[in-house]
DRENDO-1510 file (C-alpha; in Angstrom, 1 decimal, always signed):
<recs>
REC; n; res; u; v; w
REC; 1; MET; +209.4; +89.0; -123.2 .
REC; 2; LEU; +209.2; +92.4; -122.9 .
REC; 3; TYR; +206.0; +94.2; -120.9 .
REC; 4; ILE; +203.7; +95.9; -122.9 .
REC; 5; PHE; +201.1; +98.3; -122.7 .
REC; 6; VAL; +197.7; +97.8; -124.4 .
REC; 7; ASN; +194.7; +100.5; -123.8 .
REC; 8; GLY; +195.6; +101.5; -120.3 .
REC; 9; LYS; +196.8; +97.8; -119.2 .
REC; 10; ILE; +200.6; +96.4; -119.1 .
REC; 11; LEU; +200.9; +93.1; -119.9 .
REC; 12; ASP; +203.9; +90.8; -120.7 .
REC; 13; SER; +204.2; +90.4; -125.0 .
REC; 14; GLU; +203.5; +86.8; -124.7 .
REC; 15; SER; +199.7; +87.7; -123.8 .
REC; 16; PRO; +196.7; +87.8; -126.1 .
REC; 17; ALA; +196.3; +91.5; -126.2 .
REC; 18; ILE; +194.6; +92.7; -130.2 .
REC; 19; LYS; +191.5; +91.1; -131.0 .
REC; 20; VAL; +191.0; +89.7; -134.4 .
REC; 21; PHE; +188.4; +92.6; -135.5 .
REC; 22; ASP; +190.7; +95.1; -134.6 .
REC; 23; ARG; +191.1; +97.6; -138.3 .
REC; 24; GLY; +194.5; +98.0; -137.4 .
REC; 25; MET; +194.9; +94.2; -138.0 .
REC; 26; VAL; +192.3; +93.8; -140.8 .
REC; 27; PHE; +192.9; +96.6; -142.7 .
REC; 28; GLY; +195.7; +98.9; -141.6 .
REC; 29; ASP; +193.6; +101.3; -140.6 .
REC; 30; GLY; +196.0; +102.9; -137.8 .
REC; 31; LEU; +198.9; +105.0; -137.1 .
REC; 32; TYR; +202.6; +104.2; -135.7 .
REC; 33; ASP; +205.6; +105.9; -134.4 .
REC; 34; VAL; +209.1; +104.9; -133.6 .
REC; 35; ILE; +211.2; +107.3; -130.9 .
REC; 36; LYS; +214.6; +106.4; -130.4 .
REC; 37; MET; +215.6; +106.1; -126.2 .
REC; 38; GLN; +218.7; +107.7; -125.1 .
REC; 39; ASN; +220.3; +107.1; -121.4 .
REC; 40; GLY; +216.3; +106.6; -120.7 .
REC; 41; ASN; +215.5; +109.8; -122.4 .
REC; 42; PHE; +212.7; +109.7; -125.4 .
REC; 43; ILE; +214.4; +112.0; -128.3 .
REC; 44; PHE; +212.0; +114.5; -129.7 .
REC; 45; LEU; +209.1; +112.4; -128.0 .
REC; 46; GLU; +207.3; +116.0; -128.2 .
REC; 47; ASP; +208.1; +116.2; -131.9 .
REC; 48; HIS; +206.8; +112.5; -132.9 .
REC; 49; ILE; +203.4; +112.5; -130.6 .
REC; 50; GLU; +202.5; +116.4; -132.4 .
REC; 51; ARG; +202.9; +114.6; -135.5 .
REC; 52; MET; +201.0; +111.6; -134.5 .
REC; 53; LYS; +198.4; +113.4; -133.2 .
REC; 54; LYS; +198.1; +115.3; -136.7 .
REC; 55; SER; +197.6; +112.7; -138.4 .
REC; 56; ALA; +194.6; +110.7; -136.0 .
REC; 57; LYS; +193.0; +114.3; -136.9 .
REC; 58; PHE; +193.3; +113.9; -140.2 .
REC; 59; PHE; +191.8; +110.5; -140.3 .
REC; 60; GLY; +189.5; +111.2; -138.0 .
REC; 61; ILE; +190.8; +108.3; -135.4 .
REC; 62; LYS; +190.9; +109.4; -131.1 .
REC; 63; PHE; +194.0; +110.1; -129.6 .
REC; 64; PRO; +193.5; +108.3; -126.3 .
REC; 65; TYR; +196.6; +109.5; -124.2 .
REC; 66; ASP; +199.0; +112.7; -123.4 .
REC; 67; LEU; +202.3; +113.7; -124.1 .
REC; 68; GLU; +203.0; +113.4; -120.3 .
REC; 69; GLU; +200.7; +109.7; -120.0 .
REC; 70; ILE; +202.8; +108.6; -123.1 .
REC; 71; PHE; +206.2; +109.5; -121.0 .
REC; 72; GLU; +205.1; +108.0; -117.7 .
REC; 73; VAL; +204.0; +104.7; -119.8 .
REC; 74; GLY; +207.1; +104.7; -121.7 .
REC; 75; GLN; +209.8; +105.5; -118.1 .
REC; 76; LYS; +207.9; +102.7; -116.5 .
REC; 77; LEU; +207.9; +100.2; -119.4 .
REC; 78; SER; +211.5; +101.1; -119.9 .
REC; 79; ALA; +212.3; +100.1; -116.3 .
REC; 80; MET; +210.3; +97.4; -116.1 .
REC; 81; ASN; +212.2; +95.7; -119.1 .
REC; 82; ASP; +215.9; +96.8; -117.8 .
REC; 83; LEU; +216.2; +98.9; -121.0 .
REC; 84; LYS; +218.3; +102.3; -120.8 .
REC; 85; GLU; +218.7; +102.2; -124.2 .
REC; 86; GLY; +215.9; +101.1; -127.1 .
REC; 87; GLU; +212.8; +102.4; -128.8 .
REC; 88; LEU; +210.0; +102.9; -128.1 .
REC; 89; TYR; +207.1; +102.0; -130.5 .
REC; 90; LEU; +203.8; +103.5; -130.5 .
REC; 91; GLN; +200.6; +101.8; -132.3 .
REC; 92; LEU; +197.3; +103.4; -132.6 .
REC; 93; THR; +194.3; +101.8; -134.8 .
REC; 94; ARG; +190.7; +103.0; -134.9 .
REC; 95; GLY; +189.2; +99.9; -132.6 .
REC; 96; VAL; +187.8; +96.9; -133.2 .
REC; 97; ASP; +184.6; +95.6; -135.2 .
REC; 98; ILE; +181.6; +93.7; -134.2 .
REC; 99; ILE; +182.3; +91.8; -137.6 .
REC; 100; ARG; +185.0; +92.9; -140.6 .
REC; 101; ASP; +183.5; +95.7; -142.2 .
REC; 102; HIS; +185.0; +98.5; -144.6 .
REC; 103; VAL; +182.9; +101.2; -143.6 .
REC; 104; PHE; +183.7; +102.7; -140.1 .
REC; 105; GLU; +181.3; +104.0; -137.5 .
REC; 106; ASP; +182.2; +107.1; -135.6 .
REC; 107; ASP; +182.1; +106.0; -131.9 .
REC; 108; TYR; +184.9; +103.3; -132.1 .
REC; 109; GLU; +187.0; +103.2; -129.1 .
REC; 110; PRO; +190.6; +103.2; -130.2 .
REC; 111; THR; +193.1; +101.0; -129.9 .
REC; 112; PHE; +196.9; +102.4; -128.5 .
REC; 113; VAL; +200.0; +100.1; -128.1 .
REC; 114; GLU; +203.1; +101.7; -126.0 .
REC; 115; ILE; +206.2; +99.2; -126.6 .
REC; 116; VAL; +209.5; +99.8; -125.6 .
REC; 117; GLN; +212.1; +97.3; -126.9 .
REC; 118; PRO; +216.0; +97.2; -127.5 .
REC; 119; VAL; +217.1; +99.0; -130.2 .
REC; 120; ARG; +218.1; +97.4; -133.1 .
REC; 121; LYS; +221.1; +96.4; -133.6 .
REC; 122; MET; +223.4; +98.6; -136.2 .
REC; 123; ASN; +227.3; +97.7; -137.0 .
REC; 124; PRO; +229.1; +101.0; -135.5 .
REC; 125; GLU; +231.4; +101.2; -138.5 .
REC; 126; ILE; +228.9; +101.5; -141.0 .
REC; 127; TRP; +228.6; +105.6; -140.1 .
REC; 128; GLN; +232.6; +105.4; -141.0 .
REC; 129; VAL; +232.2; +103.2; -144.3 .
REC; 130; GLY; +229.1; +104.4; -145.4 .
REC; 131; ALA; +226.5; +102.3; -147.2 .
REC; 132; ARG; +224.9; +100.9; -150.1 .
REC; 133; VAL; +221.3; +101.4; -151.3 .
REC; 134; LEU; +219.2; +100.3; -154.5 .
REC; 135; LEU; +216.5; +101.9; -156.4 .
REC; 136; HIS; +212.9; +101.2; -156.0 .
REC; 137; PRO; +209.8; +101.8; -157.9 .
REC; 138; ASP; +207.5; +103.6; -154.8 .
REC; 139; LEU; +204.6; +101.4; -155.2 .
REC; 140; ARG; +202.6; +103.2; -151.9 .
REC; 141; HIS; +199.5; +104.7; -151.5 .
REC; 142; ASN; +198.6; +108.6; -151.3 .
REC; 143; PHE; +199.0; +108.7; -147.7 .
REC; 144; CYS; +202.8; +108.9; -146.8 .
REC; 145; GLU; +202.6; +112.1; -145.4 .
REC; 146; HIS; +201.5; +109.9; -142.6 .
REC; 147; LYS; +202.9; +107.2; -140.4 .
REC; 148; THR; +199.8; +104.7; -141.1 .
REC; 149; THR; +200.6; +100.8; -140.4 .
REC; 150; ASP; +199.9; +99.9; -143.9 .
REC; 151; LEU; +203.2; +99.0; -144.7 .
REC; 152; LEU; +203.5; +96.1; -147.3 .
REC; 153; PRO; +204.6; +98.2; -150.1 .
REC; 154; ASN; +208.0; +99.3; -147.5 .
REC; 155; VAL; +208.9; +95.6; -146.6 .
REC; 156; ILE; +208.5; +94.2; -150.0 .
REC; 157; ALA; +211.1; +97.4; -151.2 .
REC; 158; LYS; +213.1; +96.1; -147.6 .
REC; 159; LYS; +213.4; +93.1; -148.3 .
REC; 160; TYR; +214.2; +93.6; -151.9 .
REC; 161; VAL; +217.4; +95.4; -150.9 .
REC; 162; ARG; +218.4; +93.6; -147.7 .
REC; 163; SER; +218.2; +89.6; -150.3 .
REC; 164; ARG; +220.8; +91.6; -152.4 .
REC; 165; GLY; +223.4; +93.0; -149.7 .
REC; 166; ALA; +222.3; +96.2; -149.7 .
REC; 167; TYR; +221.1; +98.7; -146.4 .
REC; 168; GLU; +217.9; +100.5; -147.7 .
REC; 169; ALA; +216.0; +101.2; -151.0 .
REC; 170; LEU; +215.9; +104.7; -152.6 .
REC; 171; MET; +212.5; +104.8; -153.9 .
REC; 172; PHE; +211.2; +107.3; -156.7 .
REC; 173; ARG; +208.3; +108.1; -158.8 .
REC; 174; THR; +208.1; +108.8; -162.3 .
REC; 175; ASP; +206.6; +112.3; -163.7 .
REC; 176; GLU; +207.1; +114.0; -167.4 .
REC; 177; GLY; +210.6; +114.6; -166.2 .
REC; 178; GLY; +211.3; +111.4; -165.4 .
REC; 179; LYS; +212.2; +108.9; -162.0 .
REC; 180; TYR; +212.2; +111.6; -158.8 .
REC; 181; VAL; +213.3; +110.4; -155.5 .
REC; 182; THR; +210.8; +110.2; -152.6 .
REC; 183; GLU; +212.4; +108.6; -149.7 .
REC; 184; GLY; +213.7; +105.1; -148.6 .
REC; 185; ALA; +211.4; +102.4; -147.0 .
REC; 186; SER; +211.8; +103.4; -143.6 .
REC; 187; SER; +214.1; +106.8; -144.0 .
REC; 188; SER; +214.6; +110.3; -145.7 .
REC; 189; TYR; +217.2; +111.3; -148.5 .
REC; 190; ILE; +218.9; +114.9; -148.6 .
REC; 191; PHE; +221.8; +115.4; -151.3 .
REC; 192; PHE; +224.6; +117.7; -151.5 .
REC; 193; ASP; +225.6; +119.2; -154.8 .
REC; 194; GLY; +228.7; +121.3; -153.4 .
REC; 195; GLU; +227.1; +123.9; -153.0 .
REC; 196; LYS; +223.8; +123.5; -151.1 .
REC; 197; ILE; +221.8; +120.7; -149.9 .
REC; 198; ILE; +218.5; +119.6; -151.9 .
REC; 199; ALA; +216.4; +117.7; -150.4 .
REC; 200; PRO; +213.0; +116.1; -152.0 .
REC; 201; LYS; +210.1; +118.3; -151.2 .
REC; 202; ILE; +207.3; +117.1; -149.2 .
REC; 203; GLU; +204.7; +116.0; -151.7 .
REC; 204; ASN; +203.5; +112.3; -150.5 .
REC; 205; ILE; +206.5; +111.9; -148.5 .
REC; 206; LEU; +206.9; +111.7; -144.3 .
REC; 207; PRO; +208.2; +115.1; -143.2 .
REC; 208; GLY; +210.7; +112.7; -140.7 .
REC; 209; ILE; +211.7; +114.0; -137.5 .
REC; 210; THR; +215.0; +113.3; -138.3 .
REC; 211; ARG; +214.9; +115.0; -141.6 .
REC; 212; ILE; +213.1; +118.5; -139.9 .
REC; 213; LYS; +216.3; +118.2; -136.9 .
REC; 214; VAL; +219.0; +118.0; -139.9 .
REC; 215; LEU; +217.8; +120.2; -142.6 .
REC; 216; TRP; +217.5; +123.1; -139.5 .
REC; 217; LEU; +220.7; +122.0; -138.0 .
REC; 218; ALA; +222.3; +123.0; -142.0 .
REC; 219; LYS; +221.0; +126.0; -142.0 .
REC; 220; GLU; +222.4; +127.0; -138.2 .
REC; 221; MET; +225.9; +125.7; -140.0 .
REC; 222; ASP; +225.2; +128.8; -143.1 .
REC; 223; ILE; +224.2; +125.6; -145.5 .
REC; 224; GLU; +221.8; +126.9; -148.2 .
REC; 225; VAL; +218.8; +124.4; -148.4 .
REC; 226; GLU; +216.7; +124.0; -151.0 .
REC; 227; GLU; +214.0; +121.6; -151.4 .
REC; 228; ARG; +212.4; +120.7; -154.9 .
REC; 229; ARG; +212.2; +117.6; -156.7 .
REC; 230; VAL; +215.8; +115.4; -157.6 .
REC; 231; TYR; +215.7; +113.1; -160.2 .
REC; 232; ILE; +217.8; +110.1; -160.8 .
REC; 233; ASP; +219.5; +111.5; -163.7 .
REC; 234; GLU; +221.0; +114.4; -161.2 .
REC; 235; LEU; +222.1; +111.7; -158.8 .
REC; 236; LEU; +225.6; +111.4; -160.8 .
REC; 237; LYS; +226.3; +115.2; -160.4 .
REC; 238; MET; +225.5; +114.9; -156.5 .
REC; 239; LYS; +228.5; +115.1; -154.4 .
REC; 240; GLU; +226.5; +113.6; -151.6 .
REC; 241; VAL; +224.6; +111.2; -150.7 .
REC; 242; ILE; +222.9; +111.1; -147.2 .
REC; 243; LEU; +220.0; +109.1; -145.3 .
REC; 244; LEU; +218.4; +110.0; -142.3 .
REC; 245; SER; +216.4; +108.1; -139.7 .
REC; 246; THR; +216.1; +107.9; -136.1 .
REC; 247; LEU; +217.8; +104.7; -136.1 .
REC; 248; SER; +220.8; +105.8; -139.1 .
REC; 249; ARG; +221.0; +109.1; -137.4 .
REC; 250; VAL; +222.7; +110.7; -140.5 .
REC; 251; LEU; +224.4; +108.4; -143.0 .
REC; 252; PRO; +226.8; +108.4; -145.7 .
REC; 253; ILE; +225.9; +106.1; -148.4 .
REC; 254; VAL; +228.8; +105.4; -150.8 .
REC; 255; LYS; +227.1; +103.2; -153.4 .
REC; 256; VAL; +223.5; +104.3; -155.7 .
REC; 257; GLU; +223.4; +100.9; -157.3 .
REC; 258; ASN; +226.8; +100.2; -158.3 .
REC; 259; PHE; +227.4; +104.5; -158.7 .
REC; 260; GLU; +230.0; +105.0; -156.1 .
REC; 261; PHE; +230.2; +108.1; -153.8 .
REC; 262; LYS; +232.4; +109.9; -151.8 .
REC; 263; LYS; +231.9; +109.9; -148.1 .
REC; 264; GLY; +232.0; +114.3; -147.7 .
REC; 265; GLU; +232.4; +116.1; -144.9 .
REC; 266; ILE; +228.8; +117.9; -144.8 .
REC; 267; ALA; +227.3; +114.2; -143.8 .
REC; 268; LYS; +229.9; +114.0; -140.9 .
REC; 269; LYS; +229.8; +117.4; -139.8 .
REC; 270; LEU; +225.8; +117.1; -139.8 .
REC; 271; ASP; +226.2; +113.2; -137.9 .
REC; 272; VAL; +228.2; +115.2; -135.0 .
REC; 273; ALA; +225.7; +118.1; -134.6 .
REC; 274; PHE; +222.5; +116.0; -134.7 .
REC; 275; MET; +223.8; +113.4; -132.0 .
REC; 276; ASP; +224.9; +116.9; -129.9 .
REC; 277; LEU; +221.3; +118.0; -130.4 .
REC; 278; CYS; +220.4; +114.5; -129.1 .
REC; 279; ALA; +222.0; +114.6; -126.6 .
REC; 280; SER; +220.9; +117.7; -125.0 .
REC; 281; HIS; +217.5; +117.2; -125.9 .
REC; 282; LEU; +214.7; +116.3; -122.7 .
REC; 283; SER; +212.5; +114.2; -123.3 .
REC; 284; VAL; +209.4; +116.5; -122.0 .
REC; 285; LYS; +209.7; +120.6; -121.7 .
</recs>
């Protein structure tokens, strides 16, 4: 059991908390975010909250708490749950209908959930040996620049790869040039061609916080960064394939399907720099 925060109240996780006609449950009409907690600090919390607020404004969902309030609740939950390392999960929905109805009014009170849970376990050797990913078509909607709770295509993609012994999906869409990389089911990708880092441009993919920080670090290290569409046919020309996410940090990919890649120095250097950046970060200025 964990202590959680729902609409201003701290409850235990086994208590009934979300109403049946909450639009997040019946329509996926909501947003979420996941923030890493390290040594009691919520890493890049301000960046995550600002991104979530922008999405809430885009969808017309009221954002009921400010940064300081979210931070204070998170600190309280981490203490009550006796956690120093973990994940802060935030969820915001448009609120509760009187009856289930697609059309929403403008005066709904939002539902806001805050959870501090233990970090999902990863074998630390994965950063040493690298991971394998599988191709999967990107079946999602046209709101992928926002972290919506409508995640069924992501769930299907993740289940597909895990059931086949791989770590993550490398999703793709198709245009007149062929199949091009979008992102993972819960991650971003970048590529190193031997001279520069190439990152899929933000076009209906998430502007991931880890992605933003790592590309900034690369530029600080005088590594050229290019953002454009990356086609599947180009992958064999790449020297390194690198996965980015809150949980996975900077993770070298050594296999895409059965095509092998070397675990190169760029991923290693960026991961060290990213861990240093996280260690120096304070949750709230």
